[in-house]
C-alpha positions as a printed Julia matrix, in Angstrom:
217×3 Matrix{Float64}:
   0.0     0.0     0.0
   1.23    3.5    -0.89
  -0.75    6.45    0.47
  -3.59    4.01    1.23
  -3.64    2.99   -2.42
  -2.98   -0.58   -3.5
  -0.05   -1.12   -5.87
   1.77   -4.13   -7.28
   5.32   -4.74   -8.45
   5.83   -7.82  -10.6
   9.44   -8.96  -10.79
  11.04  -11.46  -13.14
  14.86  -11.41  -12.87
  15.54   -7.76  -13.79
  12.24   -6.96  -15.52
   9.6    -5.15  -13.48
   6.0    -4.12  -13.98
   4.56   -1.5   -11.63
   0.78   -1.44  -11.5
  -1.59    0.86   -9.63
  -4.88    2.67  -10.06
  -3.07    5.97   -9.61
  -0.47    7.17  -12.12
   1.14    9.3    -9.4
   1.9     6.2    -7.33
   3.6     4.51  -10.29
   5.72    7.62  -10.79
   6.58    7.77   -7.08
   7.7     4.12   -7.0
   9.73    4.56  -10.2
  11.56    7.57   -8.75
  12.23    5.71   -5.49
  13.7     2.76   -7.38
  15.77    5.08   -9.59
  17.41    6.61   -6.51
  18.69    3.19   -5.46
  19.14    1.29   -8.71
  20.03    1.96  -12.3
  16.76    1.48  -14.16
  15.31    2.25  -17.57
  11.61    3.15  -17.81
   9.98    1.81  -20.98
   6.59    3.37  -20.36
   3.36    1.41  -20.57
   3.94   -2.33  -20.81
   4.07   -3.66  -24.38
   6.07   -6.83  -23.96
   6.89   -8.82  -20.83
   8.86  -12.1   -20.72
   7.86  -12.86  -24.3
   4.2   -11.95  -23.85
   2.83   -9.13  -25.97
   0.45   -6.83  -24.09
  -2.05   -4.42  -25.64
  -4.64   -2.24  -23.91
  -7.79   -1.29  -25.81
  -9.85    1.91  -25.61
 -11.93    0.41  -22.78
  -8.86   -0.18  -20.62
  -8.95   -3.96  -21.04
  -5.64   -5.77  -21.54
  -5.11   -8.35  -24.28
  -2.13  -10.7   -24.35
  -0.66  -12.83  -27.11
   2.57  -14.61  -28.09
   2.45  -14.17  -31.85
   6.06  -12.97  -32.11
   7.3   -15.75  -29.83
   5.53  -18.37  -31.94
   6.85  -16.82  -35.16
  10.4   -16.88  -33.76
  10.1   -20.6   -32.93
   8.76  -21.37  -36.41
  11.61  -19.4   -37.98
  14.29  -21.11  -35.86
  12.87  -24.52  -36.83
  13.01  -23.64  -40.52
   9.25  -24.02  -40.92
   8.32  -20.45  -41.83
   7.27  -21.37  -45.38
   5.4   -24.51  -44.31
   1.71  -24.95  -44.95
  -0.31  -23.75  -42.0
  -3.02  -25.74  -40.23
  -6.11  -24.55  -38.38
  -5.6   -27.14  -35.63
  -2.5   -28.23  -33.63
  -2.77  -31.97  -34.34
  -4.93  -33.41  -37.09
  -6.65  -36.54  -35.81
  -6.58  -37.83  -39.38
  -2.83  -38.33  -39.05
  -3.35  -41.19  -36.64
  -3.82  -44.45  -38.52
  -6.07  -47.09  -37.04
  -4.96  -50.69  -37.17
  -8.16  -52.65  -37.66
  -6.34  -55.93  -37.11
  -4.88  -54.95  -33.76
  -5.8   -57.04  -30.74
  -8.2   -55.53  -28.19
  -6.41  -53.56  -25.5
  -6.44  -54.74  -21.92
  -8.72  -52.98  -19.44
  -6.56  -50.21  -17.98
  -9.37  -48.3   -16.26
  -7.74  -48.59  -12.82
  -4.42  -47.29  -14.13
  -6.17  -44.45  -15.93
  -8.07  -43.47  -12.78
  -4.85  -43.38  -10.76
  -3.09  -41.31  -13.42
  -6.05  -38.91  -13.45
  -5.84  -38.7    -9.67
  -2.17  -37.75   -9.77
  -2.97  -35.06  -12.34
  -5.86  -33.87  -10.17
  -3.51  -33.55   -7.2
  -1.11  -31.4    -9.21
  -3.97  -29.24  -10.49
  -5.15  -28.83   -6.89
  -1.75  -27.52   -5.86
  -1.88  -24.94   -8.65
  -5.44  -23.97   -7.68
  -4.47  -23.4    -4.04
  -1.47  -21.29   -5.12
  -3.68  -19.16   -7.39
  -6.25  -18.81   -4.63
  -3.63  -17.49   -2.23
  -2.22  -15.16   -4.89
  -5.65  -13.68   -5.59
  -6.24  -13.17   -1.88
  -2.91  -11.37   -1.62
  -4.14   -9.15   -4.44
  -7.23   -8.29   -2.42
  -9.68  -10.52   -4.27
 -12.39  -12.32   -2.32
 -11.93  -15.94   -3.35
 -14.21  -18.63   -1.99
 -14.2   -22.37   -2.68
 -12.38  -23.3    -5.89
 -14.1   -25.68   -8.29
 -12.04  -28.21  -10.24
 -13.71  -30.12  -13.05
 -12.9   -33.79  -13.6
 -14.25  -36.07  -16.35
 -13.1   -39.36  -14.82
 -15.83  -40.69  -12.53
 -13.61  -43.41  -11.05
 -11.22  -40.7    -9.96
 -14.04  -38.79   -8.24
 -15.22  -41.97   -6.51
 -11.73  -42.38   -5.05
 -12.11  -38.97   -3.42
 -15.44  -39.9    -1.84
 -14.33  -43.34   -0.7
 -13.63  -43.8     3.0
 -11.5   -46.86    2.39
  -7.75  -46.86    1.82
  -7.14  -49.58   -0.75
  -4.17  -51.17   -2.47
  -5.02  -48.99   -5.48
  -4.15  -45.82   -3.59
  -1.33  -46.82   -1.24
   1.43  -45.97   -3.75
  -0.02  -42.49   -4.22
  -1.02  -42.04   -0.58
   0.46  -38.55   -0.16
  -1.4   -37.16   -3.17
  -4.5   -39.14   -2.2
  -4.63  -37.72    1.33
  -3.85  -34.21    0.06
  -6.84  -34.22   -2.3
  -9.07  -35.88    0.3
  -8.22  -33.18    2.85
  -8.96  -30.38    0.37
 -12.31  -31.97   -0.4
 -13.18  -32.54    3.27
 -12.3   -29.01    4.36
 -14.15  -27.5     1.4
 -11.05  -25.72    0.11
 -11.72  -27.26   -3.3
 -14.93  -28.66   -4.71
 -14.4   -31.44   -7.22
 -17.15  -31.45   -9.86
 -17.89  -34.01  -12.54
 -17.69  -32.64  -16.07
 -18.69  -34.8   -19.06
 -15.86  -35.3   -21.52
 -17.72  -33.47  -24.29
 -17.77  -30.34  -22.09
 -14.14  -30.54  -20.95
 -12.49  -27.35  -22.22
  -9.02  -28.59  -21.16
  -9.14  -31.12  -24.03
  -8.01  -28.25  -26.26
  -4.57  -28.45  -24.62
  -4.3   -32.17  -23.89
  -5.83  -34.17  -26.75
  -5.8   -34.29  -30.56
  -9.27  -33.12  -31.56
 -10.96  -32.31  -34.88
 -11.08  -28.77  -36.29
 -14.71  -28.04  -35.37
 -14.05  -29.23  -31.82
 -10.9   -27.1   -31.61
 -12.85  -23.99  -32.63
 -15.6   -24.79  -30.13
 -13.17  -25.27  -27.25
 -11.19  -22.19  -28.27
 -14.31  -20.05  -28.01
 -15.23  -21.55  -24.62
 -11.76  -20.81  -23.25
 -11.69  -17.26  -24.64
  -8.67  -17.91  -26.86
  -9.79  -16.02  -29.95
  -9.66  -12.52  -31.36
């Protein structure tokens, strides 16, 4: 707080962003830093750690990584390659009609989902604490899961052989559920927005999920 006004300083190595509702506070902090350190003021943020930032006439910020992506394409020698509307075309995966049926791996899948759910829970708790530090009123976090076996493991009162090798993660998620810190909600696979980042899906599905996640112009 500066003069009873909230302000934030984001630091990554030697790059800083100073944010406040009052321009005078930003100027005051910049001058204070300049008296103690050699700094260069670049004005309103345009680029930060590879993320391009643009503010529209309504004051809303928009971020993108177009230049970063273009640099990667150039370094890989793919600049003149034919573009695609989707990251991975499901048509590239050939199906072997003569392959033998796969074994039932539902238990393994549920355990793998549970480990992923535990890691997502850690991120959710970190974000919750960050938002509270920023003065936001954050209540119970909801995490969506499309694996019903995984959700049943959370509700189960028994500690089975299936969970003993992931007991730390198991108890962590159970405690979050019991205390109400996180609410785990079933989400049908067809409504799972995260599939955009984790699975090869068809073009129409990509566009649908992109709209739902707000990743479009």
